[in-house]
N, C-alpha and C positions, 0 to 999 in steps of 0.2 A: 228725598236729597237732602243732602248736607248744605251748610253755609257756603264752604267752598265750591262744592259742585252747582249750586245753584249761581253763585258770581260767574263761574265758568259759562254755564248756560245763557245766562243773560247778557255777559260780554260777547260771545260767540252769535247769538241772535242780533245782536245790534251791529256788529262788523259785517255781518251777512246782509242785513237788511240796508247798510249803507254801501254795500258792494254787489248789487243784483246781476251784475255782467258775470260772476263767478259762479253764481249761484243755479244749478241745473233745476229744473222743475220737477224731476223725481225725488229732490231731497226734502220736499214737502215743508218748506219754511214758513208760509201761511197757515198750515196746520199746527206747527210748533209754536207759531205767535199766539194763536187761538187757544192751545193748551196753557201756555203761560198766563195768558189773560185769565183764564179760567180757575188755573190754581190760585191766582192773586183774589179772586172772587170767594174762592172756597176758604181762604185761611181764616177770616173773621167767623164765618161760621164754626169752622173747628175748634177754634178759640173759645167761642161761646158753648159750644157741647163739652170742650174739656173741663171747662169751670162747672157746668150743670152735673157732669159726670162725678168730679170731684165732691160736689156738696152732697149728691145722693148718697155718695159712698160714705161720707163722713155722718148723714143722717142715719145710714143703716147699721153704723157702728155704734152710735149712741143710743140706738133703740134695742141693739142687742144687748149692750151693756145694762140697760135698763130692765131689760127682761131677764137676763141672767142674774141680776141683784134680786129681783123679787123671787125667782125660782129657788135661790140658796136660802133665802128666808123662808120661803114656804115649805123646802126641804127640812129646814131646822125644826120648824114648827112639828111637822109629820114625825120626826124622829122623836120629839118631846111628849107632844101631845096626841099623838097618834096611837100610842101603845095601848091606850085603855079602850081604843075604838077599833080595834082590829084592822089599822093600817100598817102594822110591820112589815107585812108582805109589801105594800106599796112603797114604804120607805127603803126596803129592802133592794127591791128592785131598781129605784130611783139611784140607791147607792153606790148600784155597779157603776154609774159613772165616774166614780172617784176610786175605784178599785186599782190599785197599785199591782203593775206586772213585775215579775222578777227580773232584776238586771241581769242574772247569770241563767245562760241554760239551763235545763234540767240535766243531771248527770245521768250518762249513760250508763247501765250496769253491765258489767263485764262477765260473760259465764264463767 
């Protein structure tokens, strides 16, 4: 619910509460008031969860960056020092991550 909708809901419930003679029982005003109270109790929890989620996401990003930096340095070592140790295949397989794809589709040969 957006800010304008929430203001509308709150004002409507207040007016209905102040004028119980026009409110039929089938409308469910007490249930709506309970829902509003529940929503108000959930908001601080939601806010804390959103902050926690943001921090976890930031931590994941930082860890991923650290890991990628280490892997890139290690890949560089494999390319240079791994040649004499039979690690060319491993370096080549890892290098597939950086393979460039052609920007142009391959030409179709006409008969």
